[in-house]
N, CA, C and O of each residue as an XYZ file, in Angstrom:
908
protein
N       0.819     30.518     29.545
C       1.347     29.368     28.799
C       1.328     29.682     27.303
O       0.325     30.164     26.779
N       2.436     29.409     26.623
C       2.511     29.661     25.193
C       1.622     28.683     24.438
O       1.193     27.660     24.971
N       1.353     29.036     23.150
C       0.515     28.158     22.329
C       1.153     26.782     22.164
O       0.470     25.758     22.188
N       2.491     26.775     21.994
C       3.202     25.505     21.818
C       3.090     24.644     23.070
O       2.880     23.434     22.981
N       3.233     25.273     24.240
C       3.141     24.534     25.501
C       1.724     24.014     25.718
O       1.514     22.907     26.214
N       0.755     24.849     25.331
C      -0.649     24.448     25.472
C      -0.955     23.230     24.600
O      -1.623     22.293     25.038
N      -0.458     23.255     23.353
C      -0.690     22.132     22.438
C      -0.021     20.865     22.957
O      -0.573     19.768     22.866
N       1.185     21.042     23.506
C       1.918     19.896     24.039
C       1.177     19.273     25.221
O       1.071     18.052     25.328
N       0.662     20.142     26.118
C      -0.078     19.660     27.284
C      -1.368     18.971     26.854
O      -1.763     17.959     27.432
N      -2.022     19.525     25.833
C      -3.264     18.942     25.318
C      -2.993     17.567     24.712
O      -3.766     16.631     24.919
N      -1.898     17.447     23.965
C      -1.541     16.169     23.342
C      -1.268     15.108     24.402
O      -1.672     13.955     24.257
N      -0.572     15.511     25.481
C      -0.286     14.565     26.565
C      -1.580     14.131     27.257
O      -1.734     12.970     27.639
N      -2.506     15.083     27.412
C      -3.783     14.781     28.039
C      -4.600     13.793     27.221
O      -5.201     12.865     27.764
N      -4.613     14.005     25.897
C      -5.352     13.111     24.996
C      -4.729     11.713     25.011
O      -5.438     10.707     25.010
N      -3.400     11.666     25.024
C      -2.701     10.385     25.052
C      -3.031      9.613     26.330
O      -3.269      8.406     26.300
N      -3.040     10.342     27.459
C      -3.356      9.711     28.743
C      -4.807      9.229     28.764
O      -5.101      8.143     29.264
N      -5.715     10.052     28.213
C      -7.127      9.684     28.178
C      -7.337      8.428     27.350
O      -8.086      7.534     27.742
N      -6.666      8.365     26.192
C      -6.780      7.184     25.343
C      -6.261      5.937     26.050
O      -6.824      4.849     25.923
N      -5.170      6.121     26.802
C      -4.583      4.991     27.533
C      -5.547      4.468     28.590
O      -5.636      3.262     28.819
N      -6.277      5.396     29.239
C      -7.244      5.004     30.260
C      -8.496      4.380     29.654
O      -9.097      3.477     30.236
N      -8.884      4.876     28.469
C     -10.108      4.396     27.832
C      -9.935      3.061     27.116
O     -10.891      2.296     26.998
N      -8.725      2.774     26.636
C      -8.504      1.567     25.837
C      -8.976      0.290     26.529
O      -9.670     -0.510     25.902
N      -8.624      0.066     27.808
C      -9.099     -1.165     28.453
C     -10.620     -1.245     28.551
O     -11.198     -2.326     28.437
N     -11.270     -0.091     28.763
C     -12.734     -0.064     28.844
C     -13.345     -0.395     27.486
O     -14.290     -1.179     27.397
N     -12.799      0.209     26.428
C     -13.297     -0.046     25.081
C     -13.082     -1.506     24.688
O     -13.905     -2.092     23.984
N     -11.960     -2.097     25.149
C     -11.698     -3.504     24.847
C     -12.725     -4.421     25.495
O     -13.033     -5.491     24.970
N     -13.256     -3.992     26.649
C     -14.285     -4.792     27.313
C     -15.619     -4.690     26.586
O     -16.336     -5.678     26.424
N     -15.938     -3.467     26.150
C     -17.216     -3.237     25.459
C     -17.163     -3.756     24.027
O     -18.102     -4.392     23.547
N     -16.049     -3.475     23.352
C     -15.852     -3.914     21.967
C     -14.562     -4.721     21.900
O     -13.520     -4.164     21.555
N     -14.594     -6.010     22.217
C     -13.371     -6.818     22.246
C     -12.644     -6.785     20.904
O     -13.259     -7.006     19.861
N     -11.331     -6.511     20.923
C     -10.578     -6.495     19.660
C     -10.552     -7.873     19.019
O     -10.547     -8.890     19.713
N     -10.535     -7.902     17.690
C     -10.543     -9.179     16.981
C      -9.854     -9.033     15.639
O      -9.675     -7.928     15.128
N      -9.474    -10.160     15.084
C      -8.855    -10.192     13.769
C      -9.859     -9.686     12.732
O     -11.031    -10.060     12.768
N      -9.408     -8.849     11.825
C     -10.289     -8.276     10.807
C     -10.769     -9.320      9.790
O     -11.792     -9.126      9.134
N     -10.035    -10.411      9.665
C     -10.389    -11.408      8.652
C     -11.218    -12.551      9.232
O     -12.327    -12.808      8.764
N     -10.685    -13.244     10.256
C     -11.387    -14.419     10.783
C     -12.290    -14.095     11.973
O     -13.074    -14.938     12.410
N     -12.176    -12.864     12.497
C     -13.021    -12.369     13.593
C     -12.730    -13.033     14.946
O     -13.491    -12.861     15.898
N     -11.643    -13.781     15.028
C     -11.286    -14.377     16.309
C     -10.787    -13.300     17.262
O     -10.054    -12.406     16.839
N     -11.165    -13.360     18.542
C     -10.715    -12.354     19.510
C      -9.194    -12.315     19.616
O      -8.523    -13.346     19.550
N      -8.671    -11.115     19.780
C      -7.226    -10.951     19.909
C      -6.821     -9.542     19.567
O      -7.574     -8.815     18.919
N      -5.631     -9.144     19.996
C      -5.156     -7.779     19.779
C      -4.721     -7.530     18.337
O      -4.778     -6.398     17.856
N      -4.284     -8.588     17.644
C      -3.753     -8.419     16.294
C      -4.876     -8.159     15.291
O      -5.882     -8.869     15.280
N      -4.699     -7.139     14.449
C      -5.695     -6.840     13.420
C      -5.668     -7.897     12.316
O      -6.658     -8.093     11.611
N      -4.534     -8.571     12.174
C      -4.432     -9.737     11.305
C      -3.730    -10.796     12.143
O      -2.520    -10.722     12.357
N      -4.485    -11.777     12.614
C      -3.976    -12.712     13.622
C      -2.888    -13.621     13.049
O      -2.785    -13.774     11.832
N      -2.080    -14.221     13.916
C      -1.007    -15.109     13.451
C      -1.505    -16.258     12.588
O      -0.821    -16.672     11.652
N      -2.693    -16.777     12.895
C      -3.224    -17.884     12.113
C      -3.516    -17.454     10.679
O      -3.175    -18.160      9.730
N      -4.152    -16.284     10.528
C      -4.432    -15.768      9.179
C      -3.130    -15.412      8.462
O      -2.968    -15.669      7.269
N      -2.214    -14.819      9.212
C      -0.916    -14.438      8.657
C      -0.225    -15.658      8.052
O       0.345    -15.587      6.964
N      -0.285    -16.783      8.778
C       0.428    -17.991      8.348
C      -0.179    -18.625      7.100
O       0.477    -19.427      6.435
N      -1.412    -18.277      6.777
C      -2.082    -18.849      5.609
C      -1.670    -18.165      4.301
O      -1.998    -18.646      3.216
N      -0.960    -17.059      4.403
C      -0.533    -16.325      3.212
C       0.814    -16.878      2.758
O       1.820    -16.708      3.447
N       0.837    -17.531      1.613
C       2.038    -18.180      1.114
C       2.745    -17.295      0.086
O       2.159    -16.906     -0.924
N       4.009    -16.986      0.359
C       4.785    -16.128     -0.536
C       4.989    -16.800     -1.889
O       5.110    -18.021     -1.990
N       5.022    -15.965     -2.927
C       5.259    -16.478     -4.265
C       6.572    -15.923     -4.814
O       7.059    -14.884     -4.370
N       7.125    -16.631     -5.775
C       8.376    -16.190     -6.387
C       8.100    -15.021     -7.334
O       6.999    -14.905     -7.872
N       9.113    -14.141     -7.542
C       8.938    -13.064     -8.527
C       8.558    -13.631     -9.886
O       9.040    -14.691    -10.285
N       7.698    -12.924    -10.587
C       7.176    -13.386    -11.871
C       7.239    -12.238    -12.857
O       6.704    -11.162    -12.588
N       7.885    -12.449    -13.995
C       8.031    -11.410    -15.027
C       8.711    -10.146    -14.475
O       8.428     -9.031    -14.913
N       9.615    -10.351    -13.503
C      10.342     -9.211    -12.950
C       9.562     -8.407    -11.937
O      10.028     -7.358    -11.491
N       8.382     -8.878    -11.562
C       7.542     -8.172    -10.597
C       7.587     -8.912     -9.260
O       7.460    -10.136     -9.214
N       7.766     -8.164     -8.183
C       7.739     -8.751     -6.850
C       6.332     -8.609     -6.272
O       5.879     -7.502     -5.985
N       5.655     -9.728     -6.105
C       4.315     -9.746     -5.517
C       4.321    -10.727     -4.357
O       4.822    -11.844     -4.485
N       3.767    -10.316     -3.232
C       3.826    -11.152     -2.035
C       3.132    -12.486     -2.222
O       3.721    -13.536     -1.963
N       1.886    -12.456     -2.668
C       1.106    -13.690     -2.752
C      -0.044    -13.521     -3.733
O      -0.362    -12.413     -4.166
N      -0.656    -14.646     -4.070
C      -1.808    -14.632     -4.969
C      -2.991    -13.942     -4.278
O      -3.191    -14.081     -3.071
N      -3.761    -13.202     -5.063
C      -4.942    -12.496     -4.563
C      -6.071    -13.500     -4.366
O      -6.926    -13.677     -5.234
N      -6.055    -14.153     -3.207
C      -7.068    -15.148     -2.890
C      -7.114    -15.353     -1.378
O      -6.224    -14.910     -0.652
N      -8.150    -16.022     -0.924
C      -8.242    -16.426      0.470
C      -8.070    -15.297      1.473
O      -8.693    -14.241      1.363
N      -7.217    -15.544      2.446
C      -7.001    -14.604      3.544
C      -6.515    -13.250      3.054
O      -7.005    -12.214      3.502
N      -5.556    -13.251      2.137
C      -5.002    -11.988      1.652
C      -6.060    -11.194      0.893
O      -6.157     -9.978      1.055
N      -6.838    -11.859      0.082
C      -7.907    -11.185     -0.662
C      -8.895    -10.523      0.298
O      -9.285     -9.373      0.097
N      -9.295    -11.249      1.337
C     -10.250    -10.706      2.302
C      -9.643     -9.522      3.061
O     -10.321     -8.526      3.314
N      -8.381     -9.637      3.418
C      -7.716     -8.551      4.140
C      -7.635     -7.290      3.286
O      -7.891     -6.188      3.770
N      -7.279     -7.455      2.021
C      -7.179     -6.296      1.120
C      -8.545     -5.658      0.906
O      -8.660     -4.432      0.905
N      -9.575     -6.467      0.724
C     -10.928     -5.936      0.531
C     -11.393     -5.137      1.751
O     -11.997     -4.074      1.613
N     -11.108     -5.655      2.933
C     -11.509     -4.943      4.148
C     -10.687     -3.673      4.322
O     -11.205     -2.649      4.767
N      -9.429     -3.740      3.976
C      -8.540     -2.584      4.043
C      -9.015     -1.470      3.106
O      -9.134     -0.317      3.521
N      -9.283     -1.811      1.861
C      -9.632     -0.809      0.857
C     -11.076     -0.343      0.921
O     -11.351      0.857      0.950
N     -11.995     -1.299      0.942
C     -13.391     -0.969      0.726
C     -14.202     -0.813      2.005
O     -15.291     -0.238      1.994
N     -13.667     -1.329      3.108
C     -14.334     -1.154      4.396
C     -13.569     -0.197      5.303
O     -13.889     -0.036      6.480
N     -12.542      0.438      4.717
C     -11.759      1.483      5.386
C     -11.150      1.017      6.713
O     -11.116      1.759      7.694
N     -10.670     -0.232      6.716
C      -9.993     -0.764      7.900
C      -8.507     -0.409      7.804
O      -7.662     -1.254      7.507
N      -8.219      0.863      8.065
C      -6.839      1.329      7.932
C      -5.898      0.684      8.943
O      -4.677      0.747      8.794
N      -6.478      0.058      9.978
C      -5.627     -0.635     10.950
C      -4.936     -1.855     10.333
O      -4.027     -2.424     10.937
N      -5.366     -2.258      9.128
C      -4.709     -3.370      8.442
C      -3.457     -2.929      7.683
O      -2.696     -3.771      7.206
N      -3.238     -1.626      7.567
C      -2.060     -1.133      6.834
C      -0.771     -1.649      7.452
O       0.154     -2.038      6.740
N      -0.711     -1.652      8.786
C       0.537     -2.073      9.439
C       0.827     -3.552      9.240
O       1.927     -3.879      8.795
N      -0.110     -4.489      9.549
C       0.221     -5.901      9.324
C       0.465     -6.238      7.860
O       1.311     -7.079      7.556
N      -0.261     -5.598      6.951
C      -0.038     -5.862      5.529
C       1.291     -5.264      5.070
O       1.977     -5.833      4.220
N       1.643     -4.119      5.637
C       2.942     -3.520      5.342
C       4.081     -4.382      5.864
O       5.109     -4.530      5.204
N       3.895     -4.954      7.059
C       4.900     -5.863      7.626
C       5.040     -7.104      6.752
O       6.134     -7.645      6.591
N       3.928     -7.541      6.196
C       3.960     -8.682      5.270
C       4.860     -8.367      4.076
O       5.635     -9.215      3.635
N       4.752     -7.148      3.558
C       5.617     -6.703      2.452
C       7.085     -6.714      2.874
O       7.951     -7.157      2.119
N       7.356     -6.227      4.077
C       8.726     -6.181      4.580
C       9.301     -7.589      4.706
O      10.437     -7.841      4.304
N       8.511     -8.503      5.264
C       8.969     -9.889      5.426
C       9.217    -10.542      4.069
O      10.189    -11.275      3.888
N       8.329    -10.268      3.126
C       8.495    -10.829      1.789
C       9.779    -10.308      1.141
O      10.544    -11.083      0.567
N      10.011     -9.016      1.232
C      11.210     -8.417      0.629
C      12.483     -9.028      1.176
O      13.471     -9.173      0.455
N      12.461     -9.389      2.463
C      13.654     -9.965      3.082
C      14.011    -11.324      2.495
O      15.123    -11.816      2.684
N      13.059    -11.932      1.779
C      13.284    -13.251      1.196
C      13.463    -13.202     -0.323
O      13.483    -14.239     -0.987
N      13.592    -12.000     -0.860
C      13.786    -11.838     -2.298
C      15.193    -11.307     -2.578
O      15.856    -10.804     -1.670
N      15.652    -11.415     -3.821
C      16.967    -10.870     -4.167
C      16.993     -9.351     -4.313
O      18.058     -8.766     -4.511
N      15.834     -8.712     -4.218
C      15.782     -7.262     -4.362
C      16.495     -6.575     -3.196
O      16.144     -6.794     -2.037
N      17.485     -5.754     -3.498
C      18.225     -5.019     -2.476
C      17.630     -3.618     -2.351
O      18.031     -2.683     -3.045
N      16.675     -3.509     -1.456
C      15.936     -2.258     -1.334
C      16.820     -1.116     -0.843
O      16.517      0.053     -1.083
N      17.911     -1.450     -0.156
C      18.817     -0.397      0.323
C      19.511      0.321     -0.833
O      20.098      1.385     -0.636
N      19.452     -0.246     -2.027
C      20.052      0.401     -3.195
C      19.106      1.412     -3.840
O      19.501      2.123     -4.764
N      17.867      1.485     -3.366
C      16.876      2.373     -3.963
C      16.829      3.712     -3.233
O      17.289      3.831     -2.097
N      16.271      4.710     -3.898
C      16.247      6.071     -3.356
C      14.905      6.463     -2.754
O      14.854      7.318     -1.870
N      13.833      5.863     -3.211
C      12.511      6.286     -2.755
C      11.461      5.218     -3.057
O      11.673      4.334     -3.887
N      10.338      5.319     -2.370
C       9.174      4.490     -2.669
C       8.089      5.397     -3.233
O       7.749      6.419     -2.637
N       7.554      5.019     -4.378
C       6.497      5.800     -5.025
C       5.221      4.961     -5.069
O       5.178      3.958     -5.781
N       4.184      5.343     -4.327
C       2.924      4.590     -4.378
C       2.125      4.939     -5.632
O       2.132      6.079     -6.097
N       1.441      3.935     -6.165
C       0.526      4.201     -7.280
C      -0.612      5.059     -6.739
O      -1.208      4.713     -5.718
N      -0.927      6.182     -7.409
C      -1.908      7.118     -6.848
C      -3.358      6.783     -7.185
O      -3.645      6.036     -8.121
N      -4.254      7.354     -6.400
C      -5.680      7.362     -6.718
C      -6.017      8.701     -7.359
O      -5.326      9.695     -7.136
N      -7.073      8.722     -8.151
C      -7.568     10.014     -8.642
C      -8.153     10.784     -7.452
O      -8.630     10.190     -6.484
N      -8.105     12.087     -7.544
C      -8.583     12.932     -6.444
C     -10.027     12.606     -6.042
O     -10.365     12.649     -4.859
N     -10.869     12.283     -7.016
C     -12.260     11.971     -6.711
C     -12.371     10.680     -5.903
O     -13.109     10.611     -4.920
N     -11.627      9.657     -6.331
C     -11.678      8.384     -5.611
C     -11.024      8.505     -4.237
O     -11.466      7.881     -3.272
N      -9.972      9.310     -4.159
C      -9.341      9.551     -2.861
C     -10.344     10.193     -1.906
O     -10.394      9.850     -0.725
N     -11.145     11.130     -2.429
C     -12.153     11.777     -1.602
C     -13.215     10.808     -1.119
O     -13.699     10.911      0.008
N     -13.576      9.861     -1.984
C     -14.591      8.864     -1.614
C     -14.055      7.877     -0.575
O     -14.755      7.518      0.372
N     -12.805      7.443     -0.764
C     -12.227      6.429      0.113
C     -11.616      7.048      1.362
O     -11.661      6.462      2.444
N     -11.047      8.235      1.201
C     -10.439      8.928      2.342
C      -8.966      8.644      2.537
O      -8.323      9.260      3.387
N      -8.421      7.721      1.764
C      -6.998      7.404      1.862
C      -6.573      6.593      0.648
O      -7.399      5.985     -0.032
N      -5.263      6.595      0.389
C      -4.700      5.791     -0.686
C      -4.031      4.574     -0.061
O      -3.030      4.710      0.642
N      -4.572      3.395     -0.308
C      -4.069      2.185      0.330
C      -2.604      1.922     -0.010
O      -1.847      1.448      0.838
N      -2.197      2.228     -1.248
C      -0.809      2.006     -1.645
C       0.138      2.905     -0.847
O       1.233      2.482     -0.476
N      -0.283      4.135     -0.585
C       0.549      5.050      0.186
C       0.695      4.580      1.633
O       1.778      4.677      2.211
N      -0.385      4.075      2.216
C      -0.320      3.573      3.597
C       0.618      2.375      3.698
O       1.377      2.262      4.660
N       0.572      1.495      2.727
C       1.488      0.357      2.713
C       2.927      0.829      2.540
O       3.845      0.326      3.188
N       3.104      1.799      1.656
C       4.445      2.335      1.407
C       5.042      2.945      2.665
O       6.244      2.823      2.903
N       4.222      3.594      3.465
C       4.715      4.227      4.693
C       5.289      3.195      5.655
O       6.290      3.456      6.322
N       4.666      2.034      5.729
C       5.162      0.981      6.627
C       6.512      0.460      6.130
O       7.457      0.329      6.907
N       6.595      0.168      4.845
C       7.849     -0.327      4.266
C       8.945      0.727      4.389
O      10.092      0.412      4.708
N       8.581      1.972      4.134
C       9.544      3.075      4.184
C      10.106      3.282      5.580
O      11.295      3.555      5.742
N       9.259      3.153      6.578
C       9.701      3.323      7.964
C      10.727      2.265      8.329
O      11.725      2.564      8.985
N      10.490      1.045      7.912
C      11.395     -0.051      8.236
C      12.730      0.112      7.520
O      13.781     -0.148      8.105
N      12.697      0.538      6.266
C      13.915      0.633      5.454
C      14.500      2.055      5.403
O      15.504      2.294      4.732
N      13.874      2.976      6.106
C      14.366      4.365      6.173
C      14.511      4.985      4.780
O      15.543      5.556      4.426
N      13.446      4.850      4.020
C      13.371      5.452      2.692
C      12.219      6.465      2.668
O      11.230      6.285      3.378
N      12.336      7.511      1.871
C      11.217      8.447      1.767
C      10.118      7.905      0.873
O      10.380      7.215     -0.112
N       8.883      8.227      1.232
C       7.746      7.961      0.348
C       7.485      9.244     -0.429
O       7.222     10.292      0.161
N       7.558      9.158     -1.735
C       7.406     10.340     -2.589
C       6.194     10.146     -3.491
O       6.151      9.212     -4.291
N       5.222     11.022     -3.360
C       4.038     10.962     -4.227
C       4.386     11.631     -5.561
O       3.924     12.726     -5.880
N       5.217     10.925     -6.318
C       5.789     11.505     -7.537
C       4.870     11.395     -8.740
O       5.133     11.997     -9.781
N       3.793     10.628     -8.607
C       2.857     10.441     -9.725
C       1.465     10.883     -9.300
O       1.047     10.647     -8.166
N       0.759     11.520    -10.210
C      -0.644     11.837     -9.969
C      -1.495     11.206    -11.063
O      -1.061     11.048    -12.204
N      -2.706     10.853    -10.687
C      -3.646     10.288    -11.661
C      -4.446     11.460    -12.208
O      -5.279     12.031    -11.503
N      -4.197     11.817    -13.455
C      -4.793     13.017    -14.030
C      -6.126     12.751    -14.713
O      -6.826     13.679    -15.116
N      -6.467     11.482    -14.838
C      -7.750     11.113    -15.441
C      -8.427     10.082    -14.548
O      -7.808      9.097    -14.143
N      -9.693     10.312    -14.246
C     -10.431      9.412    -13.359
C     -10.907      8.201    -14.154
O     -11.946      8.241    -14.813
N     -10.132      7.130    -14.080
C     -10.430      5.939    -14.862
C     -11.359      4.995    -14.100
O     -11.573      5.149    -12.898
N     -11.896      4.034    -14.809
C     -12.663      2.968    -14.176
C     -11.688      2.069    -13.416
O     -10.488      2.072    -13.691
N     -12.205      1.306    -12.466
C     -11.359      0.361    -11.739
C     -10.932     -0.746    -12.700
O     -11.776     -1.466    -13.234
N      -9.621     -0.883    -12.923
C      -9.115     -1.871    -13.874
C      -9.500     -3.301    -13.513
O      -9.721     -4.138    -14.388
N      -9.575     -3.566    -12.223
C      -9.838     -4.942    -11.777
C     -11.195     -5.433    -12.261
O     -11.400     -6.636    -12.425
N     -12.130     -4.496    -12.492
C     -13.489     -4.874    -12.896
C     -13.666     -4.958    -14.415
O     -14.733     -5.337    -14.899
N     -12.616     -4.603    -15.164
C     -12.737     -4.569    -16.620
C     -12.225     -5.848    -17.264
O     -11.385     -6.540    -16.689
N     -12.733     -6.172    -18.471
C     -12.153     -7.289    -19.226
C     -10.685     -7.011    -19.508
O     -10.283     -5.857    -19.657
N      -9.899     -8.050    -19.579
C      -8.446     -7.928    -19.759
C      -8.071     -7.031    -20.936
O      -7.158     -6.213    -20.823
N      -8.768     -7.176    -22.064
C      -8.397     -6.431    -23.272
C      -8.728     -4.949    -23.197
O      -8.334     -4.195    -24.086
N      -9.442     -4.506    -22.160
C      -9.792     -3.081    -22.045
C      -8.919     -2.331    -21.038
O      -8.988     -1.105    -20.951
N      -8.112     -3.050    -20.288
C      -7.414     -2.428    -19.164
C      -6.313     -1.455    -19.586
O      -6.153     -0.401    -18.970
N      -5.559     -1.795    -20.621
C      -4.481     -0.901    -21.047
C      -5.045      0.401    -21.618
O      -4.518      1.481    -21.355
N      -6.112      0.290    -22.396
C      -6.748      1.496    -22.948
C      -7.334      2.356    -21.828
O      -7.323      3.584    -21.914
N      -7.839      1.718    -20.795
C      -8.476      2.428    -19.683
C      -7.506      3.372    -18.970
O      -7.891      4.467    -18.562
N      -6.247      2.947    -18.819
C      -5.284      3.766    -18.056
C      -4.293      4.518    -18.931
O      -3.388      5.180    -18.423
N      -4.462      4.418    -20.242
C      -3.528      5.107    -21.132
C      -3.564      6.621    -20.899
O      -4.628      7.241    -20.921
N      -2.390      7.197    -20.679
C      -2.228      8.636    -20.425
C      -3.047      9.109    -19.220
O      -3.509     10.249    -19.182
N      -3.216      8.236    -18.258
C      -3.972      8.590    -17.049
C      -3.079      9.119    -15.941
O      -3.581      9.593    -14.922
N      -1.747      9.048    -16.120
C      -0.823      9.440    -15.069
C       0.174     10.482    -15.553
O       0.450     10.596    -16.748
N       0.704     11.234    -14.608
C       1.746     12.219    -14.910
C       2.632     12.381    -13.681
O       2.183     12.200    -12.550
N       3.894     12.723    -13.917
C       4.796     13.003    -12.802
C       4.450     14.371    -12.241
O       4.213     15.319    -12.990
N       4.424     14.467    -10.922
C       3.920     15.679    -10.277
C       4.857     16.873    -10.368
O       4.407     18.018    -10.408
N       6.155     16.612    -10.402
C       7.111     17.719    -10.351
C       8.350     17.388    -11.179
O       8.928     16.312    -11.028
N       8.747     18.287    -12.031
C       9.910     18.067    -12.895
C      11.167     17.873    -12.048
O      11.419     18.626    -11.107
N      11.927     16.881    -12.389
C      13.182     16.629    -11.680
C      13.051     15.795    -10.424
O      14.053     15.445     -9.802
N      11.811     15.470    -10.040
C      11.580     14.771     -8.778
C      12.145     13.348     -8.779
O      12.634     12.871     -7.755
N      12.078     12.682     -9.917
C      12.574     11.308     -9.995
C      13.764     11.169    -10.942
O      14.233     10.062    -11.205
N      14.235     12.281    -11.440
C      15.345     12.237    -12.393
C      16.583     11.596    -11.761
O      17.044     12.012    -10.698
N      17.107     10.576    -12.440
C      18.300      9.847    -11.990
C      18.096      9.136    -10.644
O      19.066      8.838     -9.946
N      16.840      8.868    -10.284
C      16.537      8.210     -9.010
C      16.186      6.733     -9.238
O      15.693      6.343    -10.296
N      16.456      5.940     -8.214
C      16.118      4.512     -8.237
C      14.838      4.339     -7.413
O      14.811      4.607     -6.212
N      13.795      3.891     -8.083
C      12.436      3.957     -7.541
C      11.863      2.562     -7.274
O      12.027      1.641     -8.075
N      11.189      2.432     -6.130
C      10.356      1.254     -5.868
C       8.906      1.686     -6.052
O       8.372      2.442     -5.241
N       8.275      1.211     -7.110
C       6.876      1.535     -7.404
C       5.997      0.503     -6.703
O       6.153     -0.698     -6.925
N       5.078      0.962     -5.860
C       4.325      0.050     -4.995
C       2.819      0.186     -5.201
O       2.284      1.293     -5.276
N       2.142     -0.966     -5.291
C       0.686     -0.985     -5.407
C       0.151     -2.194     -4.632
O       0.919     -3.047     -4.188
N      -1.175     -2.255     -4.476
C      -1.748     -3.357     -3.699
C      -2.008     -4.603     -4.543
O      -1.752     -5.718     -4.089
N      -2.520     -4.425     -5.781
C      -2.863     -5.580     -6.611
C      -2.270     -5.431     -8.018
O      -2.350     -4.364     -8.627
N      -1.682     -6.505     -8.515
C      -1.200     -6.565     -9.890
C      -2.124     -7.514    -10.650
O      -2.268     -8.681    -10.285
N      -2.739     -7.008    -11.699
C      -3.614     -7.877    -12.506
C      -2.937     -8.109    -13.860
O      -2.088     -8.993    -13.975
N      -3.290     -7.344    -14.867
C      -2.615     -7.477    -16.167
C      -1.331     -6.670    -16.218
O      -0.513     -6.859    -17.117
N      -1.149     -5.777    -15.265
C       0.041     -4.928    -15.263
C      -0.152     -3.619    -16.002
O       0.807     -2.872    -16.196
N      -1.386     -3.324    -16.423
C      -1.634     -2.103    -17.192
C      -1.305     -0.848    -16.395
O      -0.641      0.054    -16.906
N      -1.762     -0.781    -15.149
C      -1.512      0.402    -14.307
C      -0.028      0.552    -14.010
O       0.521      1.649    -14.119
N       0.619     -0.536    -13.636
C       2.049     -0.515    -13.346
C       2.836     -0.081    -14.579
O       3.774      0.709    -14.472
N       2.458     -0.594    -15.747
C       3.160     -0.253    -16.991
C       3.036      1.229    -17.305
O       4.006      1.866    -17.717
N       1.842      1.778    -17.110
C       1.627      3.195    -17.412
C       2.382      4.076    -16.429
O       2.955      5.093    -16.821
N       2.389      3.698    -15.152
C       3.145      4.469    -14.154
C       4.637      4.397    -14.432
O       5.342      5.399    -14.313
N       5.123      3.213    -14.802
C       6.543      3.046    -15.137
C       6.918      3.895    -16.344
O       8.012      4.456    -16.419
N       5.993      3.975    -17.277
C       6.224      4.758    -18.492
C       6.481      6.229    -18.172
O       7.412      6.829    -18.710
N       5.658      6.812    -17.297
C       5.843      8.237    -16.985
C       7.072      8.449    -16.106
O       7.718      9.494    -16.193
N       7.402      7.476    -15.263
C       8.616      7.580    -14.453
C       9.856      7.523    -15.345
O      10.805      8.283    -15.151
N       9.839      6.630    -16.308
C      10.955      6.541    -17.257
C      11.099      7.826    -18.057
O      12.206      8.326    -18.260
N       9.967      8.353    -18.506
C       9.991      9.594    -19.292
C      10.525     10.769    -18.476
O      11.083     11.715    -19.030
N      10.350     10.702    -17.151
C      10.820     11.770    -16.271
C      12.271     11.562    -15.839
O      12.813     12.349    -15.063
N      12.896     10.497    -16.346
C      14.319     10.306    -16.103
C      14.690      9.370    -14.980
O      15.839      9.368    -14.540
N      13.737      8.562    -14.494
C      14.073      7.615    -13.424
C      15.189      6.686    -13.906
O      15.165      6.193    -15.034
N      16.160      6.461    -13.030
C      17.330      5.647    -13.376
C      17.016      4.156    -13.340
O      17.546      3.376    -14.131
N      16.140      3.776    -12.407
C      15.814      2.361    -12.221
C      14.429      2.269    -11.579
O      14.089      3.075    -10.712
N      13.643      1.300    -11.998
C      12.304      1.117    -11.433
C      12.127     -0.351    -11.055
O      12.269     -1.240    -11.894
N      11.816     -0.590     -9.793
C      11.479     -1.919     -9.309
C      10.001     -1.914     -8.923
O       9.481     -0.897     -8.464
N       9.332     -3.035     -9.107
C       7.891     -3.121     -8.867
C       7.607     -4.047     -7.689
O       8.094     -5.177     -7.642
N       6.818     -3.558     -6.744
C       6.400     -4.359     -5.606
C       4.892     -4.227     -5.426
O       4.366     -3.117     -5.351
N       4.196     -5.365     -5.358
C       2.760     -5.331     -5.082
C       2.450     -6.308     -3.948
O       3.166     -7.286     -3.731
N       1.381     -6.020     -3.243
C       0.977     -6.883     -2.144
C       0.402     -8.197     -2.650
O       0.544     -9.230     -1.996
N      -0.250     -8.166     -3.813
C      -0.875     -9.376     -4.334
C      -0.832     -9.401     -5.846
O      -0.554     -8.397     -6.501
N      -1.115    -10.577     -6.381
C      -1.147    -10.760     -7.825
C      -2.386    -11.572     -8.182
O      -2.621    -12.636     -7.610
N      -3.174    -11.074     -9.122
C      -4.403    -11.753     -9.512
C      -4.094    -13.121    -10.123
O      -3.050    -13.315    -10.746
N      -4.999    -14.044     -9.939
C      -4.804    -15.422    -10.376
C      -4.498    -15.541    -11.870
O      -3.747    -16.425    -12.284
N      -5.081    -14.651    -12.676
C      -4.938    -14.788    -14.119
C      -3.521    -14.599    -14.593
O      -3.187    -15.013    -15.703
N      -2.648    -13.966    -13.762
C      -1.253    -13.786    -14.149
C      -0.336    -14.418    -13.117
O       0.849    -14.090    -13.065
N      -0.851    -15.300    -12.313
C      -0.060    -15.837    -11.203
C       0.626    -17.151    -11.526
O       1.269    -17.732    -10.651
N       0.512    -17.632    -12.738
C       1.113    -18.909    -13.090
C       2.622    -18.824    -13.127
O       3.290    -19.819    -13.409
């Protein structure tokens, strides 16, 4: 048997094993909503989903909802408790929100997630913005391009006083490859919009690299700018 055939057979075996084990694991560890803990297959149950109220675009930024309640808890569990299974329902939330906005995503060329610094990526193990982008990209058949890198390990902006946030991220980002976004229409995606310092700095480097158009999409918006 060739190596390719062996790998294929192994993959089928693992898939079958997982299929057989899933019902047993569900009995031992019943699946439940990550937020309200009610039993059920959905990682974000319909009841919690329904509590998230869409907000209108504000200052040209598309944000799904205010960073509070159910959405706040879901994002915290997603990011800080490494519940990557929440990427899909939260990504679907983004897709549903976009369908109700005037933004024509089919006119865009790519989705660019706001990056983490390499050190923070190593600590967390994943970039939440990239996982969300993958869900949106799959639905809209757009590529996810990691066109920006965080070249300076900054403090978490959300924890800083408002007047320190812009200085914190100044010159913290760079475009990864020359020509990658030149003349491209970009959807810049992040999980939380607070003062807009991170988004502004990322937009700045995208513009400097020749991006033709930049649209901003975030999963949530902090209360201080949600009016």
